[in-house]
C-alpha positions as CSV (number, residue, x, y, z in Angstrom):
1,X,-132.5,304.2,199.2
2,X,-130.2,306.6,201.0
3,X,-126.5,306.5,199.9
4,X,-124.4,306.9,203.0
5,X,-121.3,308.7,201.6
6,X,-118.5,309.9,203.9
7,X,-117.8,313.1,202.1
8,X,-120.6,315.2,203.7
9,X,-119.3,314.0,207.1
10,X,-115.7,314.8,206.1
11,X,-116.6,318.3,204.8
12,X,-118.5,319.1,208.0
13,X,-115.9,317.7,210.4
14,X,-112.6,318.8,208.8
15,X,-112.9,322.5,209.8
16,X,-113.5,321.4,213.5
17,X,-110.6,319.0,213.4
18,X,-108.3,321.6,211.8
19,X,-109.2,324.1,214.5
20,X,-108.5,321.5,217.2
21,X,-105.1,320.7,215.7
22,X,-104.3,324.5,215.6
23,X,-105.3,324.8,219.3
24,X,-103.2,321.8,220.2
25,X,-100.2,323.3,218.4
26,X,-100.6,326.5,220.5
27,X,-100.8,324.4,223.6
28,X,-97.9,322.0,223.1
29,X,-95.7,324.1,220.9
30,X,-95.5,321.7,218.0
31,X,-97.7,319.8,215.5
32,X,-99.2,316.5,216.5
33,X,-97.1,313.9,214.9
34,X,-98.1,310.6,213.2
35,X,-95.6,308.1,211.9
36,X,-96.8,305.3,209.5
37,X,-94.5,302.3,209.0
38,X,-95.0,300.4,205.7
39,X,-93.2,297.3,204.5
40,X,-93.3,296.4,200.8
41,X,-95.1,297.8,197.8
42,X,-98.7,296.6,198.3
43,X,-100.6,298.9,195.8
44,X,-103.7,299.4,198.0
45,X,-101.5,300.2,201.0
46,X,-99.5,302.8,199.0
47,X,-102.7,304.6,198.0
48,X,-104.1,304.5,201.5
49,X,-100.9,305.8,203.1
50,X,-100.7,308.6,200.5
51,X,-104.3,309.6,201.5
52,X,-103.3,309.7,205.1
53,X,-100.3,312.0,204.4
54,X,-102.4,314.3,202.3
55,X,-105.2,314.7,204.8
56,X,-102.8,315.1,207.8
57,X,-101.0,317.9,205.9
58,X,-104.4,319.5,205.1
59,X,-105.3,319.8,208.8
60,X,-101.8,320.9,209.9
61,X,-100.6,317.7,211.4
62,X,-97.0,316.3,211.1
63,X,-97.2,313.0,209.2
64,X,-94.2,311.0,208.0
65,X,-94.1,307.5,206.4
66,X,-91.2,305.2,207.2
67,X,-90.7,302.8,204.4
68,X,-89.0,299.4,204.2
69,X,-88.5,296.8,201.4
70,X,-90.6,293.6,201.6
71,X,-87.5,291.5,202.5
72,X,-86.5,293.5,205.5
73,X,-85.9,291.5,208.7
74,X,-88.8,291.9,211.1
75,X,-86.3,292.8,213.8
76,X,-85.2,295.8,211.8
77,X,-88.7,297.1,211.7
78,X,-89.3,296.3,215.4
79,X,-86.2,298.4,216.3
80,X,-87.4,301.3,214.2
81,X,-90.8,301.2,215.9
82,X,-89.0,301.1,219.3
83,X,-87.2,304.4,218.4
84,X,-90.5,306.0,217.5
85,X,-91.9,304.8,220.8
86,X,-89.1,306.5,222.7
87,X,-89.4,309.8,220.7
88,X,-91.4,312.3,222.8
89,X,-92.3,314.3,219.7
90,X,-94.1,311.3,218.1
91,X,-97.7,311.0,219.2
92,X,-99.1,308.2,217.1
93,X,-97.6,305.2,215.3
94,X,-99.3,302.9,212.8
95,X,-97.9,299.8,211.2
96,X,-99.6,299.4,207.8
97,X,-101.1,296.0,207.0
98,X,-100.8,293.7,205.2
99,X,-97.3,292.7,206.2
100,X,-95.0,290.2,204.5
101,X,-95.5,286.6,205.7
102,X,-92.3,286.5,207.7
103,X,-93.8,288.9,210.2
104,X,-95.8,287.3,213.1
105,X,-98.9,289.4,213.7
106,X,-99.0,288.2,217.4
107,X,-95.6,289.8,217.9
108,X,-96.3,293.0,215.8
109,X,-99.4,293.7,217.9
110,X,-97.1,294.4,220.9
111,X,-94.5,296.6,219.3
112,X,-96.3,299.9,219.6
113,X,-96.8,301.4,223.1
114,X,-100.5,301.6,224.0
115,X,-100.1,305.3,224.5
116,X,-99.2,305.7,220.8
117,X,-101.3,302.9,219.4
118,X,-103.6,305.1,217.3
119,X,-104.8,302.2,215.2
120,X,-106.0,300.6,218.5
121,X,-104.6,297.1,217.8
122,X,-102.6,296.5,221.0
123,X,-104.2,294.0,223.4
124,X,-104.3,296.6,226.2
125,X,-106.1,299.1,223.9
126,X,-108.6,296.4,222.8
127,X,-109.1,295.4,226.5
128,X,-109.8,299.0,227.6
129,X,-112.3,299.3,224.8
130,X,-114.2,296.1,225.7
131,X,-114.3,297.2,229.3
132,X,-115.5,300.7,228.5
133,X,-112.4,302.4,229.8
134,X,-110.7,305.5,228.4
135,X,-108.6,304.7,225.3
136,X,-108.4,304.9,221.6
137,X,-111.4,303.8,219.5
138,X,-110.5,301.4,216.6
139,X,-110.5,303.6,213.5
140,X,-112.7,301.5,211.1
141,X,-115.3,300.3,213.6
142,X,-115.5,303.8,215.1
143,X,-115.8,305.3,211.7
144,X,-118.8,303.0,210.9
145,X,-120.7,304.3,214.0
146,X,-119.8,307.9,213.4
147,X,-121.1,307.7,209.9
148,X,-124.4,306.3,211.2
149,X,-124.6,309.0,213.8
150,X,-124.0,311.7,211.2
151,X,-127.0,310.4,209.1
152,X,-129.2,310.0,212.2
153,X,-129.3,306.2,212.6
154,X,-129.4,304.8,216.2
155,X,-128.5,301.1,216.8
156,X,-129.9,301.2,220.4
157,X,-132.3,298.3,220.9
158,X,-131.9,297.2,217.3
159,X,-130.6,293.9,215.9
160,X,-127.1,294.5,214.5
161,X,-125.4,291.7,212.5
162,X,-121.7,291.8,212.0
163,X,-120.3,289.5,209.3
164,X,-116.6,288.9,209.8
165,X,-114.5,288.3,212.9
166,X,-111.2,289.9,212.2
167,X,-109.4,291.6,215.1
168,X,-109.2,294.8,213.0
169,X,-112.9,295.2,212.3
170,X,-115.3,292.5,213.2
171,X,-114.5,291.8,216.8
172,X,-114.1,295.4,217.9
173,X,-117.1,296.5,216.0
174,X,-119.3,293.9,217.8
175,X,-118.0,295.2,221.1
176,X,-118.8,298.8,220.2
177,X,-122.3,297.9,219.1
178,X,-122.9,296.1,222.4
179,X,-121.7,299.2,224.2
180,X,-124.4,301.1,222.3
181,X,-127.1,298.7,223.5
182,X,-127.6,296.9,220.1
183,X,-128.5,293.3,220.1
184,X,-125.6,291.8,218.3
185,X,-125.5,288.7,216.0
186,X,-121.9,287.9,215.0
187,X,-121.4,285.7,211.9
188,X,-118.3,284.3,210.2
189,X,-117.1,281.7,207.7
190,X,-118.4,278.8,209.8
191,X,-121.9,280.2,210.3
192,X,-124.6,277.8,209.1
193,X,-127.2,279.3,206.8
194,X,-125.7,282.8,206.8
195,X,-128.7,284.4,205.1
196,X,-131.1,283.3,207.8
197,X,-129.0,285.2,210.3
198,X,-128.3,288.4,208.3
199,X,-132.0,288.8,207.3
200,X,-132.8,289.4,210.9
201,X,-130.7,292.5,211.1
202,X,-131.9,296.0,211.2
203,X,-128.2,297.0,210.7
204,X,-125.9,294.8,208.7
205,X,-122.2,295.3,208.9
206,X,-120.0,293.4,206.4
207,X,-116.2,293.0,206.7
208,X,-115.0,289.8,205.1
209,X,-112.9,290.9,202.1
210,X,-115.0,288.9,199.5
211,X,-116.1,291.1,196.7
212,X,-119.9,291.4,196.3
213,X,-120.5,288.3,198.5
214,X,-123.6,289.7,200.2
215,X,-126.6,289.6,197.9
216,X,-130.2,290.6,198.0
217,X,-131.2,287.4,199.7
218,X,-129.0,288.2,202.7
219,X,-130.6,291.5,203.5
220,X,-133.8,292.4,205.4
221,X,-136.0,294.8,203.4
222,X,-135.5,298.3,204.9
223,X,-132.2,297.4,206.6
224,X,-129.2,299.8,206.9
225,X,-126.1,298.1,205.4
226,X,-122.6,299.2,206.1
227,X,-120.0,297.7,203.7
228,X,-116.4,297.7,205.0
229,X,-114.9,295.5,202.4
230,X,-112.6,296.7,199.6
231,X,-111.5,294.4,196.7
232,X,-111.3,294.3,192.9
233,X,-113.6,292.3,190.7
234,X,-112.6,290.5,187.5
235,X,-112.8,293.7,185.6
236,X,-110.4,295.5,188.0
237,X,-113.2,297.6,189.4
238,X,-113.1,298.5,193.1
239,X,-116.0,296.8,194.9
240,X,-117.2,296.2,198.4
241,X,-118.3,293.0,200.1
242,X,-121.9,293.9,199.2
243,X,-123.4,293.7,195.7
244,X,-124.3,297.3,195.7
245,X,-126.8,297.6,192.8
246,X,-128.7,294.4,193.9
247,X,-128.9,295.3,197.6
248,X,-129.8,298.9,196.9
249,X,-133.1,297.7,195.6
250,X,-134.3,296.6,199.1
251,X,-132.0,298.3,201.7
252,X,-133.1,301.6,203.3
253,X,-129.5,302.9,203.3
254,X,-126.1,301.6,202.1
255,X,-122.5,302.8,202.2
256,X,-120.8,302.9,198.8
257,X,-117.4,301.5,198.0
258,X,-115.3,303.6,197.4
259,X,-116.5,306.7,199.2
260,X,-118.0,305.1,202.3
261,X,-116.0,303.7,205.3
262,X,-112.5,304.1,203.9
263,X,-112.2,307.9,204.5
264,X,-113.8,307.5,207.9
265,X,-111.0,305.2,208.9
266,X,-108.4,307.9,208.1
267,X,-110.3,310.6,209.9
268,X,-110.4,308.3,213.0
269,X,-106.7,307.8,212.8
270,X,-106.0,311.5,212.7
271,X,-108.4,312.1,215.6
272,X,-106.7,309.5,217.7
273,X,-103.3,311.1,217.0
274,X,-104.6,314.4,218.1
275,X,-106.0,312.8,221.3
276,X,-102.6,311.2,221.9
277,X,-100.8,314.6,221.6
278,X,-103.2,316.2,224.1
279,X,-102.8,313.3,226.6
280,X,-99.0,313.3,226.4
281,X,-99.0,317.1,227.1
282,X,-101.3,316.6,230.0
283,X,-99.2,313.9,231.5
284,X,-96.0,316.0,231.2
285,X,-97.8,318.8,233.0
286,X,-98.8,316.5,235.9
287,X,-95.1,315.5,236.3
């Protein structure tokens, strides 16, 4: 079985991304700027945000985290995001999830201007992606496909099964797979006889947030399995949605957790921020 680690992709892509950032700085006269808004002290979010800051600094990008306590009124955060929207020197804004329960996700989705929506959650951004128009690619779904490209796997004409229908991963991933001419099966918590569906897949993508839920019986022998989930088991060990050791016995290729899709998400975020900086500069020139 081939282990689809993200580090080889990262190591090969970072010099290119760093050079692109340097070229952008020469063009626009400043560093591309990302602002991450985080509310509360969720441990996984804290680690993830720290990784974003570290990698942004490594490639020469300006990254700053705006922090709020978990009991902050949602209106305060909304106003802070509005200030970032109006700042011409901020190219990308991300609101870290999960948010406290008093935040309404259907409201938060609209806070960031589409032009700075580098996480690609805004309804306009999603709509442009589904219609095949120019826009930001969702970071995690895009990272899944870039990793497959890097290792030479083509989904065109193949059966691709997506397990999970979140707006962050499952739904946009299914749309991107359709755009690449895959035949898409989309499964979720109400799917009857899940294993009978997933066993048809040449490519199986899992994003449900249930540790080691996908077992050997769910996987077609020789399938390529992409595990997006991250959770901790009873021993506190970080695991994915796929039972790695068990599935590795029959899969042709499998992404590890950690070391698989997570780093791809961060790279996608930084790439979208760079794209935003370039577009804003082009728009100013046109005016």
